N, C-alpha and C positions, 0 to 999 in steps of 0.2 A: 531602453530602460526595462529592466526588467525587474518585476517585486515578486515575492516570494509568498503562497499561501503553503502552510505546514500542517501537520497531521504530525503529533506526537503519541506513540503508546497506545495507539488503538488497538485491541485485542480482540482476536477472533476463534472460538472452539472451532477446529476441524480435524478431519483425519488425513496425519501427514505424515510420511515416513516409508523406508524400504522395506523394515524387518517386519515379519509375519504379526509380533506382538503388536506393533506401531500401527497396523493397518485395523486392528479390534476396538480401537481405543479411539476418543478424541484427544488434542493436545492444544494446547495456546500457541500462536504465533501472534507476535507483537511486531507492529506495522509503524515506520515512521515515513512520512513521505514529505517532499518540498515540491512544488509544482509553480512551475515559471509563467507568470500571468501580467497582466497589466490591470492595477486595481485604481486607476486613476479616475476613470467614470464611474465606478461602484463606488470611491470614495465623495466626488462631488455630486451624486444623487442620492446617496445613502439607499442604493435599489440593490438587491441580492442578483437580479437578474444580469449582473454588469459585473458580477465575479463568479468566482468558484465556489459553489455550494459543499462545503467540505462534509456536510452532513449526508449529502447524497454520495459522494466519492466514499464515505464508509460503508454504506449501504450497499453500494454496487462491490466492495472489495469483498463484504460478507456474503454476499448473493455467488461470487464467485468461489469463494472458499468453501461452499456447500458440496461442492465434487471433491473426494478426496484426490489426493498428490502425492507421488514418491518424494520429490524434491522440492526444497524451498526456492531452489533457482527457477526452475519451472513457473513457480507462483508470483515470484517476482518479475519474469518477462511478460506474465500473463497480465499482470496487473499493471505493469507499464504500458503495452500496450492499450490496454481497455481504456486506461486515464487518458491517454493522449488521441483515444480515437471518440472518446464521449463527452470529454470535456476541455473547456476553452482555456487549454495551456499548451504551451508550443516545447515543454521539456519536464521533464519529472525524474526527481529521484527516490528509487524506493529502497529502505532497507527492511529487512525483516529478520527478526530474532526468533529462534526456538529455545527458549530458556530451559526445558527439561532434557535438550537432547547429550549433554554431557555431564554428569554429576558433578564433576569437579569444578564444573565452569559455570559462572552466573548466567551465562547467555552465550551461543553461537548465531552466526546468521549469515548473511549476505547483503551485500549494497549494491544497487546498478543503477545507473544514470542513462535516460534515454532522451533522443530530442534534441534540439537546437537550442544551448543556453546562451 
């Protein structure tokens, strides 16, 4: 049995991009995550220690984004690896949108899935 804890539209301001002008500004990245876990013990006990603390996941993502990156693909891989290492999940899907990247598009981005679903 797999349960999903999700985070939608978590926004982080960071330096992201390959162009020189992008390296001089902060831009918004928008994260959606799905984290595979077992929530039964948390549900039975009503105790946070038995589930994923999504606030802690968001804090960890924000900390990771304090470093500048050129590619959202790099950020996605780093986020997935960090989540799998630090949190009680066996799989994660990370979607990152970069809303301001292409003026004619509402958003562009990347989505990766890592771990054992």
